[in-house]
N, C-alpha and C positions, 0 to 999 in steps of 0.2 A: 205800443209795447215797449217796456224799458227793462234793462238789466243794471242792479246797482248791488254794491255790497251789502251785506247785513251789518248795520252800525248799532242798532237801538235795540232794547229788550224786546220790543215790539216785533221788529225785523225776525230776531232770533226765535219768538215763538212762533212765527209765520214759517219759518224754514223748519222747525220742528214739527209742526201739524200737518205741513203739506202732503206726505205721503198717505197719513190716515184719512185726510179729506178725499185724495184721488181714490184709495180705496172704497170710501163709501159710494163715491160718484159712478165708480165702475162696476160695483159690486164684486171686488176683488179682495175685501178686507182679510178672508180667511188664508188667500194664498201668500199675501205679503208679509215681511218679516222685518220689522223696524229695526233700524241702527240703535244702539246703546244712546239715549238722549244725553248721558253723561260724557260720553266720548265725544259727540258732536259739540257739547259746551266747552270740554277740554280744548279742541282744534280753535274755537273761536276767541278763548283767551288766551292761547298760547302756554297753557299749561299741560302740556304733553310731553311724551317722551319723543315726538318728531321733531328733528331739529330745525325745521324751514317753518315759516309762517303759513298758515293755510288761511286761505280767504274764503269767506262763504259768500254766495251770490243767490240772489234772488231776481227771476222774471216776473214782471207784473202786465197784466193787460187791463187797462182801464182801471186800475188800481187794486185789482185782485190777483192775488199771487199765482201763477199758472206753472212755474217751474222753478228749480233751484239746481244748484250745483256747488263744487267748491274748484279752488285752482292753488296750485302749489308746486314747487320744484324738489327734485332731489338729486344731488350732483352724484349719489352711489348708484342711483338708477340709470342714470345717463350712461355712467362707464359700462354697466351691463349691456344697455340697449346699443353701445356702440362697437361691440366686439362678439366674436362667436358666429356659428352659422346662422343663427337667426336676428343678426344685426341690422337694424334699420337704417343706418347710415355709418360711414366711417367715424364721422362727428356727430353725436347726438346731443341736443338739449331740448329735452322734453318738457312741456307744460302738462303735470298731471291734473288729472280732475276726477272728482268722485262724488259719491251721494246724490247721485244726478237722477232727477225726477221730472217729468214733464207731461203736463195735461193733454197736449195736442203737438201737432207736427209745426205749429207756428212757435209755440213756446220752445220747441226743440231747436229751431232756426235761429231764434235769439240767442238762446244759451251758447250754442256753437259759434254762431258771429261774435260773442262778447269774449268765449275764451279765444278765439282765433287772433282777435284783435291783442288781447292781452300777451299772447305767446309772441306775435309780431313784434309788439313794442318793446318786450324783453330780449328780443334776439334768439326765441326758441325756434326749433327746427320742425318739431312735430308737436301735435296734441296725443296724450295717451291716457287711456282710462278706459271705463271708470273704475278708479282704485279708492280705497279709502283707509288710509291714504297711499298704501303701497300694494302690490300683487301679492305679496307673501303675507299680507292680512287678509283684508276683503275687498272684494270687486267682481267685476265682470257682468257681462251682460248675458241673459238667457236667451239662446236661439232655437229651442226644441223643448218640448216636455211642459208648455204654458199651463196645462190643465193641473200639473202636479204642484201642490203647494212648497213654497220655499222653506229654508229651515235655517236653524241659527249658522253663522259663519257661511253662508252661501246666498247669492244674490235671488231675486225673482223680479219679473217684469211683465207686463203684458206683451201679448205678440206682435203689436206694433211698433216696438221700439228698436228691435234691430234694422228695420227698414227705414226707421228715421236716420238713424246713424249712418247708414249705407248711401242714403239719398244725399248726403252732406259731405261726400268724399272718405268716409271713414271705412277702413278694410280691416276683416278679421285678423288676428293676431294670436298665437298660443291658444289655438281652440283645445278646449277640455270637455270633459262629462263629471257630472256628478253621478254616483252609483246608489242604489237600494238593495238590501239582502233582506229577502224573508227568512227570519231566523228559523221557521218550522221546516224550510227546504234544504237548511246546510247539511251537506253530507254527514254522517256520523263520523267519518274518519277526520273530518276537518271540525266537528264541534266536541270532540273527546279532548280532555284536558290532558297534556303532557304528564308524565309521572317525572318525578325528581331524577331519576335514573335517565330517562330520555333527555333532559335537560342538562345532566351533568356529562352525559355522553358528548353533547354539542359544546361542552365546555362553560356552561352558563348556569345560573339558576335565576327562576323566575320571580320577580319581587312587585309589590304594589305600594305605593306612597300612602302614608296617612293624611288625614286632615291637618294634623299638628305638624306635619313633616312636609307640607307642600311647598313651602319656600326652599327647603334645601332639595326639593326634587325638581324644581324649576331650574335651579341653578346647574344641577347635575346634566338636565337635559339639554342645554343649549349647545354646548359644544358638538354633541351627536346631530341636534339638528342642523347645524350650520354646515358640519362636514356632509351630512345625508344630501342636501340640497343644493350643495354649491354649484353644481353644474347645470342648473336649470336657469333658462336664457334671462329670466326675470328676477332672480333670487338676489337680494342684497344680504349682506350678513346682518345678524340679529345681535345686536349687542345687549348688556344687561339692563339698561333701561327700557329698552323694547320688549325685551322678553318678561320684565317685571309688569309692564304695563298691558302686555297682551293677554297675560294671563291673571290679572287681578280679579278677584272674586272667583278665582277656580275653588276654593274651598266651599264656598256656598254651591256651587255647580254639580261637583265632582260625585262619582260614586266609586270609592277608592278600588273595589273589586274590577272595574274597567279598565282602570290605566295599568298597563304591563310593561315591566321592562326586563329586558334580558342581560344579567351584568356578569361579567367574566368572574368564575371562580376564584381566581387567584387575584382579581382587582381590589383595590381599595374601597371600601363601601362608598366613600364620596367620590369614587371615579365616575366618569360618564358611562351611561348604558352604552353596550354595543348594539342594541336594537330596541325600538320603543313602539308602543301603540297607545294614543291618548285619545279615549272613548268617554264620553260625558252622556247623561240623560239629555234627551231633547227638551231645552227650555221654551222652544218656538211658541207652543201654547201660552205659557206664562207671560212671555215677552209680548204678544199679540193683546193679550188681555189687559197689560199695561201700557201699551204703546210706547216700549223700550224705556220705561221709567222703573229704575231698581231702587225703589223705595222699600221699606221694612217690610211691607206685605208681599211684595214680590220675592224678597230675599227669603222670607220665610217659606213661600212655595218652593223657591228652589232647593232649599235644604232638606225638603222632604219628599221631593219628586220622585227620587230614585225609588222611594219604597212603594210606588204605585204600580201595581203589576199592569202589564199590556201596554205600558209607555215604548215609544221608540228609543233609539240611541243615536249619536253621531259620532263618527270617527274624525275627528278634527284633523289629524296628523298622524303619520307614522314614519318611520326611518330607521335606516340601518347603517352603521359606520361603514364606510366603502372600504376599510381593512376587512370587514367580515360579510361583506356581501355576497351572495351565492352559497351560503353555509347552512342554510334553513333556518335562521333564526327568526325571520319573519313567520314563517309557516308555524313554528312553537308559538310564539306569541300571539298569533291571531288563533290558533287552537283554544288558548286560555281564554282571550276575549270571548270568543263564541261560546265556550263552554260556561262561564261567568255569566254571560248575557241570557242564555237560556235558563240557566240557574235562577236567576233575578227575575224571571216573567218577562223579559223585553220581547217585543213584537218583531222589530225591524231595525235594522242598521243602516243608517244614511252616511254615506261616504262624502266628504268635501272634494273639490276638483282634482280630476287624474287627467293629465295630459295626453291628449290622442297621440302624440310622439313618445309616449312612455306605456308602450303595450304590456310590458312586464308586470307593472303594479295593477293595471285593468285585468289581466289574468287572474291575479290572486281573486278578485271577488267574484270574477265570472265560474271560477272553478268550485266556489262556495254558493254557486246558483245566483248570483246577484245580475243586475241588468243596469244599463245607464238610466239615468233619472232626467236631468237636465242637460241638453247641450249648453255650452259655457264659451265666451270668448271675450277676449280683452279687444278694443278697438284703437287704431292708430291712424291718425291723419297727418299726412306729409305736407308742411307748409312752404317748403322750398319752391 
């Protein structure tokens, strides 16, 4: 068995194809969610918002590809992992890894050994992942709820994967859950759109971006997003290039009625919102059909997907500016979201990672009748 970098077009094709092949072999194709192929290619070419090189690695057994991962560094993440109550050590140099797949324990062992050797050779103190390429983008390992399919912007893996990590010295860090809310069971008081008078009494008006105004909306959102998540132990500030990269294609994916901001009554129209919820129609089935390819046919399906009744939706992210936390703005925003979801014929709302150290956010969905869907964790291995 060997582990080597992706160098050729054939190597890259093998890297891209591995998850689908594993899904067919395991019978898990309907549960897996492919990463966007365009994003993986951008890592390989270096034409990405991420400032550091990202190396793609393949594990082969007798010439057959049996595993893949990435290896990369992030100084900003090192700083976060070196401070605060969940710091890994006073000084952390982490080798991050992500997009990790393996056919069996032997392939996992080879990948982890190769990552460990790269880390030690470059003076790193820890392995940290899987993240693609940062914890505030996509990553993590599913530790419970394996029978539930994955969804866009959230991981899925077979049940044997956590044991493989833990057998090789990885420990769980920043455990979390994804959530699911059956929209038919949301209490009426939480699924009734606020009146303009209610919003005004809270000092805000509720707004939605348009498709043509998506780029302006994204620029307005970034300061609130950074302020809302600054206290999280893994969060690295999102700059303009990262924000643009992570929201590329939002125009094709969005249903404008599902994106809600609470803007101050006296704030300039271009000012950051005080609170927001970014919800999109779930594109998982489309991504599965096209295996992560966003060609013209896939984009056409995304553009019309919100018109199909009975779809699921995904709450990608929500946040409140700390200056306005505890003021009930998130309740108003989510009431509008639930009302619009129900009016649009959506069935369920899936919610990406909520940390187990953040019971307040989990309670928001518990009160709406939601339940945890997948257990999630990041893994850390101390190399010192």
